mmCIF file as Biopython writes it, N, C-alpha, C and O atoms, coordinates in Angstrom:
data_model
#
loop_
_atom_site.group_PDB
_atom_site.id
_atom_site.type_symbol
_atom_site.label_atom_id
_atom_site.label_alt_id
_atom_site.label_comp_id
_atom_site.label_asym_id
_atom_site.label_entity_id
_atom_site.label_seq_id
_atom_site.pdbx_PDB_ins_code
_atom_site.Cartn_x
_atom_site.Cartn_y
_atom_site.Cartn_z
_atom_site.occupancy
_atom_site.B_iso_or_equiv
_atom_site.auth_seq_id
_atom_site.auth_asym_id
_atom_site.pdbx_PDB_model_num
ATOM 1   N N  . MET A ? 1  ? 85.027  83.961  104.836 1.0 0.0 1  A 1 
ATOM 2   C CA . MET A ? 1  ? 86.176  83.088  104.833 1.0 0.0 1  A 1 
ATOM 3   C C  . MET A ? 1  ? 86.978  83.236  106.119 1.0 0.0 1  A 1 
ATOM 4   O O  . MET A ? 1  ? 87.443  82.249  106.690 1.0 0.0 1  A 1 
ATOM 5   N N  . ARG A ? 2  ? 87.136  84.485  106.570 1.0 0.0 2  A 1 
ATOM 6   C CA . ARG A ? 2  ? 87.889  84.745  107.786 1.0 0.0 2  A 1 
ATOM 7   C C  . ARG A ? 2  ? 87.194  84.109  108.989 1.0 0.0 2  A 1 
ATOM 8   O O  . ARG A ? 2  ? 87.852  83.612  109.903 1.0 0.0 2  A 1 
ATOM 9   N N  . PHE A ? 3  ? 85.861  84.130  108.982 1.0 0.0 3  A 1 
ATOM 10  C CA . PHE A ? 3  ? 85.082  83.531  110.063 1.0 0.0 3  A 1 
ATOM 11  C C  . PHE A ? 3  ? 85.388  82.044  110.179 1.0 0.0 3  A 1 
ATOM 12  O O  . PHE A ? 3  ? 85.471  81.499  111.279 1.0 0.0 3  A 1 
ATOM 13  N N  . LYS A ? 4  ? 85.557  81.394  109.029 1.0 0.0 4  A 1 
ATOM 14  C CA . LYS A ? 4  ? 85.851  79.963  108.998 1.0 0.0 4  A 1 
ATOM 15  C C  . LYS A ? 4  ? 87.163  79.667  109.729 1.0 0.0 4  A 1 
ATOM 16  O O  . LYS A ? 4  ? 87.254  78.699  110.484 1.0 0.0 4  A 1 
ATOM 17  N N  . TYR A ? 5  ? 88.178  80.505  109.500 1.0 0.0 5  A 1 
ATOM 18  C CA . TYR A ? 5  ? 89.461  80.310  110.150 1.0 0.0 5  A 1 
ATOM 19  C C  . TYR A ? 5  ? 89.374  80.566  111.656 1.0 0.0 5  A 1 
ATOM 20  O O  . TYR A ? 5  ? 90.032  79.884  112.441 1.0 0.0 5  A 1 
ATOM 21  N N  . ILE A ? 6  ? 88.575  81.532  112.051 1.0 0.0 6  A 1 
ATOM 22  C CA . ILE A ? 6  ? 88.398  81.813  113.476 1.0 0.0 6  A 1 
ATOM 23  C C  . ILE A ? 6  ? 87.739  80.628  114.160 1.0 0.0 6  A 1 
ATOM 24  O O  . ILE A ? 6  ? 88.151  80.237  115.252 1.0 0.0 6  A 1 
ATOM 25  N N  . VAL A ? 7  ? 86.725  80.055  113.537 1.0 0.0 7  A 1 
ATOM 26  C CA . VAL A ? 7  ? 86.042  78.899  114.118 1.0 0.0 7  A 1 
ATOM 27  C C  . VAL A ? 7  ? 87.004  77.720  114.229 1.0 0.0 7  A 1 
ATOM 28  O O  . VAL A ? 7  ? 87.018  77.028  115.247 1.0 0.0 7  A 1 
ATOM 29  N N  . ILE A ? 8  ? 87.799  77.487  113.205 1.0 0.0 8  A 1 
ATOM 30  C CA . ILE A ? 8  ? 88.775  76.398  113.236 1.0 0.0 8  A 1 
ATOM 31  C C  . ILE A ? 8  ? 89.789  76.628  114.356 1.0 0.0 8  A 1 
ATOM 32  O O  . ILE A ? 8  ? 90.150  75.688  115.064 1.0 0.0 8  A 1 
ATOM 33  N N  . ALA A ? 9  ? 90.248  77.864  114.522 1.0 0.0 9  A 1 
ATOM 34  C CA . ALA A ? 9  ? 91.212  78.175  115.580 1.0 0.0 9  A 1 
ATOM 35  C C  . ALA A ? 9  ? 90.602  77.952  116.957 1.0 0.0 9  A 1 
ATOM 36  O O  . ALA A ? 9  ? 91.268  77.427  117.849 1.0 0.0 9  A 1 
ATOM 37  N N  . ILE A ? 10 ? 89.356  78.340  117.139 1.0 0.0 10 A 1 
ATOM 38  C CA . ILE A ? 10 ? 88.688  78.145  118.429 1.0 0.0 10 A 1 
ATOM 39  C C  . ILE A ? 10 ? 88.538  76.659  118.728 1.0 0.0 10 A 1 
ATOM 40  O O  . ILE A ? 10 ? 88.785  76.221  119.852 1.0 0.0 10 A 1 
ATOM 41  N N  . ILE A ? 11 ? 88.137  75.890  117.734 1.0 0.0 11 A 1 
ATOM 42  C CA . ILE A ? 11 ? 87.986  74.441  117.934 1.0 0.0 11 A 1 
ATOM 43  C C  . ILE A ? 11 ? 89.332  73.805  118.263 1.0 0.0 11 A 1 
ATOM 44  O O  . ILE A ? 11 ? 89.421  72.958  119.151 1.0 0.0 11 A 1 
ATOM 45  N N  . ALA A ? 12 ? 90.379  74.212  117.547 1.0 0.0 12 A 1 
ATOM 46  C CA . ALA A ? 12 ? 91.713  73.668  117.814 1.0 0.0 12 A 1 
ATOM 47  C C  . ALA A ? 12 ? 92.172  74.029  119.226 1.0 0.0 12 A 1 
ATOM 48  O O  . ALA A ? 12 ? 92.756  73.201  119.924 1.0 0.0 12 A 1 
ATOM 49  N N  . PHE A ? 13 ? 91.908  75.259  119.638 1.0 0.0 13 A 1 
ATOM 50  C CA . PHE A ? 13 ? 92.280  75.685  120.992 1.0 0.0 13 A 1 
ATOM 51  C C  . PHE A ? 13 ? 91.550  74.861  122.039 1.0 0.0 13 A 1 
ATOM 52  O O  . PHE A ? 13 ? 92.162  74.387  122.996 1.0 0.0 13 A 1 
ATOM 53  N N  . LEU A ? 14 ? 90.255  74.689  121.866 1.0 0.0 14 A 1 
ATOM 54  C CA . LEU A ? 14 ? 89.486  73.908  122.830 1.0 0.0 14 A 1 
ATOM 55  C C  . LEU A ? 14 ? 89.928  72.449  122.850 1.0 0.0 14 A 1 
ATOM 56  O O  . LEU A ? 14 ? 90.046  71.847  123.917 1.0 0.0 14 A 1 
ATOM 57  N N  . ALA A ? 15 ? 90.170  71.891  121.687 1.0 0.0 15 A 1 
ATOM 58  C CA . ALA A ? 15 ? 90.615  70.497  121.625 1.0 0.0 15 A 1 
ATOM 59  C C  . ALA A ? 15 ? 91.960  70.325  122.324 1.0 0.0 15 A 1 
ATOM 60  O O  . ALA A ? 15 ? 92.175  69.345  123.037 1.0 0.0 15 A 1 
ATOM 61  N N  . TYR A ? 16 ? 92.845  71.267  122.120 1.0 0.0 16 A 1 
ATOM 62  C CA . TYR A ? 16 ? 94.155  71.167  122.753 1.0 0.0 16 A 1 
ATOM 63  C C  . TYR A ? 16 ? 94.051  71.316  124.266 1.0 0.0 16 A 1 
ATOM 64  O O  . TYR A ? 16 ? 94.593  70.504  125.016 1.0 0.0 16 A 1 
ATOM 65  N N  . THR A ? 17 ? 93.349  72.364  124.712 1.0 0.0 17 A 1 
ATOM 66  C CA . THR A ? 17 ? 93.299  72.618  126.153 1.0 0.0 17 A 1 
ATOM 67  C C  . THR A ? 17 ? 92.510  71.556  126.895 1.0 0.0 17 A 1 
ATOM 68  O O  . THR A ? 17 ? 92.852  71.216  128.027 1.0 0.0 17 A 1 
ATOM 69  N N  . LEU A ? 18 ? 91.462  71.026  126.280 1.0 0.0 18 A 1 
ATOM 70  C CA . LEU A ? 18 ? 90.656  70.021  126.956 1.0 0.0 18 A 1 
ATOM 71  C C  . LEU A ? 18 ? 91.213  68.610  126.789 1.0 0.0 18 A 1 
ATOM 72  O O  . LEU A ? 18 ? 91.022  67.764  127.662 1.0 0.0 18 A 1 
ATOM 73  N N  . GLY A ? 19 ? 91.889  68.350  125.692 1.0 0.0 19 A 1 
ATOM 74  C CA . GLY A ? 19 ? 92.341  66.996  125.416 1.0 0.0 19 A 1 
ATOM 75  C C  . GLY A ? 19 ? 93.799  66.720  125.719 1.0 0.0 19 A 1 
ATOM 76  O O  . GLY A ? 19 ? 94.199  65.565  125.857 1.0 0.0 19 A 1 
ATOM 77  N N  . ALA A ? 20 ? 94.587  67.760  125.821 1.0 0.0 20 A 1 
ATOM 78  C CA . ALA A ? 20 ? 96.018  67.552  126.046 1.0 0.0 20 A 1 
ATOM 79  C C  . ALA A ? 20 ? 96.292  67.195  127.502 1.0 0.0 20 A 1 
ATOM 80  O O  . ALA A ? 20 ? 95.500  67.488  128.398 1.0 0.0 20 A 1 
ATOM 81  N N  . LYS A ? 21 ? 97.424  66.562  127.705 1.0 0.0 21 A 1 
ATOM 82  C CA . LYS A ? 21 ? 97.823  66.211  129.065 1.0 0.0 21 A 1 
ATOM 83  C C  . LYS A ? 21 ? 98.841  67.218  129.586 1.0 0.0 21 A 1 
ATOM 84  O O  . LYS A ? 21 ? 99.716  66.889  130.386 1.0 0.0 21 A 1 
ATOM 85  N N  . ALA A ? 22 ? 98.702  68.459  129.110 1.0 0.0 22 A 1 
ATOM 86  C CA . ALA A ? 22 ? 99.650  69.503  129.498 1.0 0.0 22 A 1 
ATOM 87  C C  . ALA A ? 22 ? 99.413  69.971  130.925 1.0 0.0 22 A 1 
ATOM 88  O O  . ALA A ? 22 ? 100.318 70.516  131.556 1.0 0.0 22 A 1 
ATOM 89  N N  . GLY A ? 23 ? 98.230  69.767  131.429 1.0 0.0 23 A 1 
ATOM 90  C CA . GLY A ? 23 ? 97.936  70.121  132.805 1.0 0.0 23 A 1 
ATOM 91  C C  . GLY A ? 23 ? 97.446  71.538  132.982 1.0 0.0 23 A 1 
ATOM 92  O O  . GLY A ? 23 ? 97.310  72.305  132.029 1.0 0.0 23 A 1 
ATOM 93  N N  . HIS A ? 24 ? 97.188  71.853  134.221 1.0 0.0 24 A 1 
ATOM 94  C CA . HIS A ? 24 ? 96.591  73.146  134.581 1.0 0.0 24 A 1 
ATOM 95  C C  . HIS A ? 24 ? 97.541  74.303  134.291 1.0 0.0 24 A 1 
ATOM 96  O O  . HIS A ? 24 ? 97.088  75.386  133.923 1.0 0.0 24 A 1 
ATOM 97  N N  . GLY A ? 25 ? 98.820  74.102  134.446 1.0 0.0 25 A 1 
ATOM 98  C CA . GLY A ? 25 ? 99.790  75.172  134.206 1.0 0.0 25 A 1 
ATOM 99  C C  . GLY A ? 25 ? 99.757  75.663  132.771 1.0 0.0 25 A 1 
ATOM 100 O O  . GLY A ? 25 ? 99.766  76.866  132.512 1.0 0.0 25 A 1 
ATOM 101 N N  . ARG A ? 26 ? 99.719  74.716  131.837 1.0 0.0 26 A 1 
ATOM 102 C CA . ARG A ? 26 ? 99.666  75.101  130.417 1.0 0.0 26 A 1 
ATOM 103 C C  . ARG A ? 26 ? 98.345  75.790  130.099 1.0 0.0 26 A 1 
ATOM 104 O O  . ARG A ? 26 ? 98.309  76.748  129.326 1.0 0.0 26 A 1 
ATOM 105 N N  . TYR A ? 27 ? 97.258  75.301  130.698 1.0 0.0 27 A 1 
ATOM 106 C CA . TYR A ? 27 ? 95.957  75.936  130.498 1.0 0.0 27 A 1 
ATOM 107 C C  . TYR A ? 27 ? 96.012  77.387  130.963 1.0 0.0 27 A 1 
ATOM 108 O O  . TYR A ? 27 ? 95.535  78.281  130.264 1.0 0.0 27 A 1 
ATOM 109 N N  . LYS A ? 28 ? 96.595  77.627  132.147 1.0 0.0 28 A 1 
ATOM 110 C CA . LYS A ? 28 ? 96.684  78.993  132.676 1.0 0.0 28 A 1 
ATOM 111 C C  . LYS A ? 28 ? 97.547  79.863  131.767 1.0 0.0 28 A 1 
ATOM 112 O O  . LYS A ? 28 ? 97.240  81.035  131.549 1.0 0.0 28 A 1 
ATOM 113 N N  . GLU A ? 29 ? 98.625  79.290  131.237 1.0 0.0 29 A 1 
ATOM 114 C CA . GLU A ? 29 ? 99.508  80.032  130.336 1.0 0.0 29 A 1 
ATOM 115 C C  . GLU A ? 29 ? 98.750  80.473  129.082 1.0 0.0 29 A 1 
ATOM 116 O O  . GLU A ? 29 ? 98.835  81.631  128.673 1.0 0.0 29 A 1 
ATOM 117 N N  . ILE A ? 30 ? 98.022  79.555  128.486 1.0 0.0 30 A 1 
ATOM 118 C CA . ILE A ? 30 ? 97.247  79.875  127.283 1.0 0.0 30 A 1 
ATOM 119 C C  . ILE A ? 30 ? 96.136  80.854  127.613 1.0 0.0 30 A 1 
ATOM 120 O O  . ILE A ? 30 ? 95.898  81.803  126.866 1.0 0.0 30 A 1 
ATOM 121 N N  . SER A ? 31 ? 95.466  80.632  128.713 1.0 0.0 31 A 1 
ATOM 122 C CA . SER A ? 31 ? 94.377  81.508  129.134 1.0 0.0 31 A 1 
ATOM 123 C C  . SER A ? 31 ? 94.877  82.941  129.367 1.0 0.0 31 A 1 
ATOM 124 O O  . SER A ? 31 ? 94.234  83.902  128.943 1.0 0.0 31 A 1 
ATOM 125 N N  . ASN A ? 32 ? 96.007  83.076  130.029 1.0 0.0 32 A 1 
ATOM 126 C CA . ASN A ? 32 ? 96.577  84.406  130.265 1.0 0.0 32 A 1 
ATOM 127 C C  . ASN A ? 32 ? 96.955  85.087  128.959 1.0 0.0 32 A 1 
ATOM 128 O O  . ASN A ? 32 ? 96.769  86.294  128.807 1.0 0.0 32 A 1 
ATOM 129 N N  . PHE A ? 33 ? 97.484  84.316  128.019 1.0 0.0 33 A 1 
ATOM 130 C CA . PHE A ? 33 ? 97.833  84.889  126.718 1.0 0.0 33 A 1 
ATOM 131 C C  . PHE A ? 33 ? 96.593  85.444  126.024 1.0 0.0 33 A 1 
ATOM 132 O O  . PHE A ? 33 ? 96.605  86.575  125.538 1.0 0.0 33 A 1 
ATOM 133 N N  . PHE A ? 34 ? 95.520  84.649  125.976 1.0 0.0 34 A 1 
ATOM 134 C CA . PHE A ? 34 ? 94.325  85.105  125.287 1.0 0.0 34 A 1 
ATOM 135 C C  . PHE A ? 34 ? 93.647  86.259  126.028 1.0 0.0 34 A 1 
ATOM 136 O O  . PHE A ? 34 ? 93.066  87.140  125.394 1.0 0.0 34 A 1 
ATOM 137 N N  . ASN A ? 35 ? 93.712  86.263  127.341 1.0 0.0 35 A 1 
ATOM 138 C CA . ASN A ? 35 ? 93.156  87.388  128.096 1.0 0.0 35 A 1 
ATOM 139 C C  . ASN A ? 35 ? 93.930  88.668  127.811 1.0 0.0 35 A 1 
ATOM 140 O O  . ASN A ? 35 ? 93.336  89.730  127.627 1.0 0.0 35 A 1 
ATOM 141 N N  . SER A ? 36 ? 95.244  88.569  127.775 1.0 0.0 36 A 1 
ATOM 142 C CA . SER A ? 36 ? 96.045  89.761  127.474 1.0 0.0 36 A 1 
ATOM 143 C C  . SER A ? 36 ? 95.796  90.221  126.038 1.0 0.0 36 A 1 
ATOM 144 O O  . SER A ? 36 ? 95.769  91.421  125.769 1.0 0.0 36 A 1 
ATOM 145 N N  . PHE A ? 37 ? 95.616  89.288  125.130 1.0 0.0 37 A 1 
ATOM 146 C CA . PHE A ? 37 ? 95.308  89.637  123.744 1.0 0.0 37 A 1 
ATOM 147 C C  . PHE A ? 37 ? 93.946  90.307  123.661 1.0 0.0 37 A 1 
ATOM 148 O O  . PHE A ? 37 ? 93.809  91.349  123.020 1.0 0.0 37 A 1 
ATOM 149 N N  . TRP A ? 38 ? 92.937  89.725  124.299 1.0 0.0 38 A 1 
ATOM 150 C CA . TRP A ? 38 ? 91.563  90.230  124.227 1.0 0.0 38 A 1 
ATOM 151 C C  . TRP A ? 38 ? 91.470  91.631  124.817 1.0 0.0 38 A 1 
ATOM 152 O O  . TRP A ? 38 ? 90.696  92.454  124.328 1.0 0.0 38 A 1 
ATOM 153 N N  . ASN A ? 39 ? 92.243  91.913  125.853 1.0 0.0 39 A 1 
ATOM 154 C CA . ASN A ? 39 ? 92.180  93.202  126.528 1.0 0.0 39 A 1 
ATOM 155 C C  . ASN A ? 39 ? 93.179  94.220  125.994 1.0 0.0 39 A 1 
ATOM 156 O O  . ASN A ? 39 ? 93.289  95.321  126.535 1.0 0.0 39 A 1 
ATOM 157 N N  . ASP A ? 40 ? 93.898  93.869  124.950 1.0 0.0 40 A 1 
ATOM 158 C CA . ASP A ? 40 ? 94.830  94.798  124.324 1.0 0.0 40 A 1 
ATOM 159 C C  . ASP A ? 40 ? 94.050  95.984  123.753 1.0 0.0 40 A 1 
ATOM 160 O O  . ASP A ? 40 ? 93.002  95.775  123.143 1.0 0.0 40 A 1 
ATOM 161 N N  . PRO A ? 41 ? 94.524  97.221  123.929 1.0 0.0 41 A 1 
ATOM 162 C CA . PRO A ? 41 ? 93.790  98.395  123.428 1.0 0.0 41 A 1 
ATOM 163 C C  . PRO A ? 41 ? 93.522  98.363  121.922 1.0 0.0 41 A 1 
ATOM 164 O O  . PRO A ? 41 ? 92.466  98.810  121.474 1.0 0.0 41 A 1 
ATOM 165 N N  . LYS A ? 42 ? 94.459  97.844  121.143 1.0 0.0 42 A 1 
ATOM 166 C CA . LYS A ? 42 ? 94.255  97.778  119.694 1.0 0.0 42 A 1 
ATOM 167 C C  . LYS A ? 42 ? 93.136  96.798  119.347 1.0 0.0 42 A 1 
ATOM 168 O O  . LYS A ? 42 ? 92.347  97.048  118.435 1.0 0.0 42 A 1 
ATOM 169 N N  . VAL A ? 43 ? 93.069  95.688  120.073 1.0 0.0 43 A 1 
ATOM 170 C CA . VAL A ? 43 ? 92.020  94.694  119.823 1.0 0.0 43 A 1 
ATOM 171 C C  . VAL A ? 43 ? 90.663  95.250  120.260 1.0 0.0 43 A 1 
ATOM 172 O O  . VAL A ? 43 ? 89.655  95.037  119.585 1.0 0.0 43 A 1 
ATOM 173 N N  . LYS A ? 44 ? 90.640  95.956  121.380 1.0 0.0 44 A 1 
ATOM 174 C CA . LYS A ? 44 ? 89.390  96.579  121.828 1.0 0.0 44 A 1 
ATOM 175 C C  . LYS A ? 44 ? 88.884  97.573  120.791 1.0 0.0 44 A 1 
ATOM 176 O O  . LYS A ? 44 ? 87.688  97.624  120.503 1.0 0.0 44 A 1 
ATOM 177 N N  . LYS A ? 45 ? 89.797  98.359  120.233 1.0 0.0 45 A 1 
ATOM 178 C CA . LYS A ? 45 ? 89.424  99.336  119.217 1.0 0.0 45 A 1 
ATOM 179 C C  . LYS A ? 45 ? 88.900  98.628  117.964 1.0 0.0 45 A 1 
ATOM 180 O O  . LYS A ? 45 ? 87.916  99.068  117.371 1.0 0.0 45 A 1 
ATOM 181 N N  . ALA A ? 46 ? 89.547  97.543  117.564 1.0 0.0 46 A 1 
ATOM 182 C CA . ALA A ? 46 ? 89.112  96.782  116.391 1.0 0.0 46 A 1 
ATOM 183 C C  . ALA A ? 46 ? 87.729  96.175  116.627 1.0 0.0 46 A 1 
ATOM 184 O O  . ALA A ? 46 ? 86.895  96.164  115.721 1.0 0.0 46 A 1 
ATOM 185 N N  . ARG A ? 47 ? 87.483  95.670  117.841 1.0 0.0 47 A 1 
ATOM 186 C CA . ARG A ? 47 ? 86.158  95.115  118.161 1.0 0.0 47 A 1 
ATOM 187 C C  . ARG A ? 47 ? 85.094  96.200  118.102 1.0 0.0 47 A 1 
ATOM 188 O O  . ARG A ? 47 ? 83.998  95.965  117.593 1.0 0.0 47 A 1 
ATOM 189 N N  . ALA A ? 48 ? 85.408  97.394  118.620 1.0 0.0 48 A 1 
ATOM 190 C CA . ALA A ? 48 ? 84.453  98.498  118.588 1.0 0.0 48 A 1 
ATOM 191 C C  . ALA A ? 48 ? 84.154  98.911  117.144 1.0 0.0 48 A 1 
ATOM 192 O O  . ALA A ? 48 ? 83.003  99.163  116.788 1.0 0.0 48 A 1 
ATOM 193 N N  . ASN A ? 49 ? 85.201  98.977  116.320 1.0 0.0 49 A 1 
ATOM 194 C CA . ASN A ? 49 ? 85.004  99.332  114.908 1.0 0.0 49 A 1 
ATOM 195 C C  . ASN A ? 49 ? 84.172  98.271  114.189 1.0 0.0 49 A 1 
ATOM 196 O O  . ASN A ? 49 ? 83.308  98.599  113.377 1.0 0.0 49 A 1 
ATOM 197 N N  . ALA A ? 50 ? 84.433  97.016  114.488 1.0 0.0 50 A 1 
ATOM 198 C CA . ALA A ? 50 ? 83.664  95.939  113.861 1.0 0.0 50 A 1 
ATOM 199 C C  . ALA A ? 50 ? 82.201  96.021  114.267 1.0 0.0 50 A 1 
ATOM 200 O O  . ALA A ? 50 ? 81.311  95.804  113.445 1.0 0.0 50 A 1 
ATOM 201 N N  . LYS A ? 51 ? 81.952  96.331  115.528 1.0 0.0 51 A 1 
ATOM 202 C CA . LYS A ? 51 ? 80.575  96.454  116.003 1.0 0.0 51 A 1 
ATOM 203 C C  . LYS A ? 51 ? 79.857  97.595  115.287 1.0 0.0 51 A 1 
ATOM 204 O O  . LYS A ? 51 ? 78.694  97.462  114.905 1.0 0.0 51 A 1 
ATOM 205 N N  . LYS A ? 52 ? 80.556  98.715  115.107 1.0 0.0 52 A 1 
ATOM 206 C CA . LYS A ? 52 ? 79.971  99.847  114.375 1.0 0.0 52 A 1 
ATOM 207 C C  . LYS A ? 52 ? 79.674  99.451  112.928 1.0 0.0 52 A 1 
ATOM 208 O O  . LYS A ? 52 ? 78.612  99.777  112.396 1.0 0.0 52 A 1 
ATOM 209 N N  . ASP A ? 53 ? 80.612  98.751  112.296 1.0 0.0 53 A 1 
ATOM 210 C CA . ASP A ? 53 ? 80.421  98.318  110.909 1.0 0.0 53 A 1 
ATOM 211 C C  . ASP A ? 53 ? 79.230  97.375  110.776 1.0 0.0 53 A 1 
ATOM 212 O O  . ASP A ? 53 ? 78.449  97.478  109.830 1.0 0.0 53 A 1 
ATOM 213 N N  . VAL A ? 54 ? 79.099  96.465  111.720 1.0 0.0 54 A 1 
ATOM 214 C CA . VAL A ? 54 ? 77.981  95.523  111.681 1.0 0.0 54 A 1 
ATOM 215 C C  . VAL A ? 54 ? 76.663  96.260  111.851 1.0 0.0 54 A 1 
ATOM 216 O O  . VAL A ? 54 ? 75.692  95.964  111.154 1.0 0.0 54 A 1 
ATOM 217 N N  . THR A ? 55 ? 76.620  97.211  112.766 1.0 0.0 55 A 1 
ATOM 218 C CA . THR A ? 55 ? 75.401  97.991  112.986 1.0 0.0 55 A 1 
ATOM 219 C C  . THR A ? 55 ? 75.038  98.779  111.733 1.0 0.0 55 A 1 
ATOM 220 O O  . THR A ? 55 ? 73.871  98.838  111.346 1.0 0.0 55 A 1 
ATOM 221 N N  . LYS A ? 56 ? 76.036  99.381  111.104 1.0 0.0 56 A 1 
ATOM 222 C CA . LYS A ? 56 ? 75.799  100.156 109.884 1.0 0.0 56 A 1 
ATOM 223 C C  . LYS A ? 56 ? 75.296  99.246  108.759 1.0 0.0 56 A 1 
ATOM 224 O O  . LYS A ? 56 ? 74.358  99.601  108.045 1.0 0.0 56 A 1 
ATOM 225 N N  . ALA A ? 57 ? 75.916  98.082  108.604 1.0 0.0 57 A 1 
ATOM 226 C CA . ALA A ? 57 ? 75.512  97.144  107.559 1.0 0.0 57 A 1 
ATOM 227 C C  . ALA A ? 57 ? 74.111  96.597  107.818 1.0 0.0 57 A 1 
ATOM 228 O O  . ALA A ? 57 ? 73.331  96.406  106.885 1.0 0.0 57 A 1 
ATOM 229 N N  . ARG A ? 58 ? 73.795  96.346  109.088 1.0 0.0 58 A 1 
ATOM 230 C CA . ARG A ? 58 ? 72.459  95.843  109.433 1.0 0.0 58 A 1 
ATOM 231 C C  . ARG A ? 58 ? 71.402  96.875  109.080 1.0 0.0 58 A 1 
ATOM 232 O O  . ARG A ? 58 ? 70.362  96.526  108.520 1.0 0.0 58 A 1 
ATOM 233 N N  . LYS A ? 59 ? 71.649  98.139  109.397 1.0 0.0 59 A 1 
ATOM 234 C CA . LYS A ? 59 ? 70.688  99.201  109.087 1.0 0.0 59 A 1 
ATOM 235 C C  . LYS A ? 59 ? 70.508  99.336  107.573 1.0 0.0 59 A 1 
ATOM 236 O O  . LYS A ? 59 ? 69.391  99.523  107.090 1.0 0.0 59 A 1 
ATOM 237 N N  . ALA A ? 60 ? 71.607  99.241  106.834 1.0 0.0 60 A 1 
ATOM 238 C CA . ALA A ? 60 ? 71.529  99.332  105.373 1.0 0.0 60 A 1 
ATOM 239 C C  . ALA A ? 60 ? 70.748  98.154  104.802 1.0 0.0 60 A 1 
ATOM 240 O O  . ALA A ? 60 ? 69.967  98.326  103.866 1.0 0.0 60 A 1 
ATOM 241 N N  . ALA A ? 61 ? 70.951  96.956  105.357 1.0 0.0 61 A 1 
ATOM 242 C CA . ALA A ? 61 ? 70.241  95.771  104.877 1.0 0.0 61 A 1 
ATOM 243 C C  . ALA A ? 61 ? 68.748  95.876  105.163 1.0 0.0 61 A 1 
ATOM 244 O O  . ALA A ? 61 ? 67.925  95.505  104.327 1.0 0.0 61 A 1 
ATOM 245 N N  . VAL A ? 62 ? 68.399  96.380  106.337 1.0 0.0 62 A 1 
ATOM 246 C CA . VAL A ? 62 ? 66.983  96.546  106.683 1.0 0.0 62 A 1 
ATOM 247 C C  . VAL A ? 62 ? 66.344  97.567  105.748 1.0 0.0 62 A 1 
ATOM 248 O O  . VAL A ? 62 ? 65.228  97.364  105.270 1.0 0.0 62 A 1 
ATOM 249 N N  . LYS A ? 63 ? 67.043  98.646  105.492 1.0 0.0 63 A 1 
ATOM 250 C CA . LYS A ? 63 ? 66.526  99.685  104.597 1.0 0.0 63 A 1 
ATOM 251 C C  . LYS A ? 63 ? 66.315  99.132  103.189 1.0 0.0 63 A 1 
ATOM 252 O O  . LYS A ? 63 ? 65.300  99.406  102.549 1.0 0.0 63 A 1 
ATOM 253 N N  . LYS A ? 64 ? 67.282  98.354  102.717 1.0 0.0 64 A 1 
ATOM 254 C CA . LYS A ? 64 ? 67.185  97.766  101.385 1.0 0.0 64 A 1 
ATOM 255 C C  . LYS A ? 64 ? 66.056  96.730  101.320 1.0 0.0 64 A 1 
ATOM 256 O O  . LYS A ? 64 ? 65.332  96.655  100.327 1.0 0.0 64 A 1 
ATOM 257 N N  . ALA A ? 65 ? 65.914  95.944  102.369 1.0 0.0 65 A 1 
ATOM 258 C CA . ALA A ? 65 ? 64.849  94.926  102.394 1.0 0.0 65 A 1 
ATOM 259 C C  . ALA A ? 65 ? 63.487  95.589  102.391 1.0 0.0 65 A 1 
ATOM 260 O O  . ALA A ? 65 ? 62.572  95.120  101.714 1.0 0.0 65 A 1 
ATOM 261 N N  . ARG A ? 66 ? 63.338  96.675  103.138 1.0 0.0 66 A 1 
ATOM 262 C CA . ARG A ? 66 ? 62.060  97.400  103.162 1.0 0.0 66 A 1 
ATOM 263 C C  . ARG A ? 66 ? 61.750  97.991  101.796 1.0 0.0 66 A 1 
ATOM 264 O O  . ARG A ? 66 ? 60.598  98.012  101.362 1.0 0.0 66 A 1 
ATOM 265 N N  . LYS A ? 67 ? 62.797  98.474  101.118 1.0 0.0 67 A 1 
ATOM 266 C CA . LYS A ? 67 ? 62.615  99.069  99.785  1.0 0.0 67 A 1 
ATOM 267 C C  . LYS A ? 67 ? 62.084  98.034  98.807  1.0 0.0 67 A 1 
ATOM 268 O O  . LYS A ? 67 ? 61.185  98.329  98.020  1.0 0.0 67 A 1 
ATOM 269 N N  . TYR A ? 68 ? 62.633  96.819  98.849  1.0 0.0 68 A 1 
ATOM 270 C CA . TYR A ? 68 ? 62.250  95.794  97.909  1.0 0.0 68 A 1 
ATOM 271 C C  . TYR A ? 68 ? 60.993  95.034  98.315  1.0 0.0 68 A 1 
ATOM 272 O O  . TYR A ? 68 ? 60.406  94.326  97.496  1.0 0.0 68 A 1 
ATOM 273 N N  . SER A ? 69 ? 60.578  95.174  99.566  1.0 0.0 69 A 1 
ATOM 274 C CA . SER A ? 69 ? 59.380  94.450  100.000 1.0 0.0 69 A 1 
ATOM 275 C C  . SER A ? 69 ? 58.105  95.199  99.666  1.0 0.0 69 A 1 
ATOM 276 O O  . SER A ? 69 ? 57.013  94.642  99.781  1.0 0.0 69 A 1 
ATOM 277 N N  . LYS A ? 70 ? 58.223  96.438  99.260  1.0 0.0 70 A 1 
ATOM 278 C CA . LYS A ? 70 ? 57.022  97.238  98.925  1.0 0.0 70 A 1 
ATOM 279 C C  . LYS A ? 70 ? 56.534  96.960  97.542  1.0 0.0 70 A 1 
ATOM 280 O O  . LYS A ? 70 ? 55.542  97.545  97.108  1.0 0.0 70 A 1 
#
């Protein structure tokens, strides 16, 4: 469900930045905001934790699939 909201937010952001007549200045303002957000230490830590969780879940899924495929 959360993924759905992220996709909607990305589409809305792209539609606004590409379709609005706000100009290059507004684009730079939004771009700088998202760059500062993306490079925030807390966000970096959350991305690293998510990557670890995905790796752990993938390994568990592979193990479970192998168990049931025998």
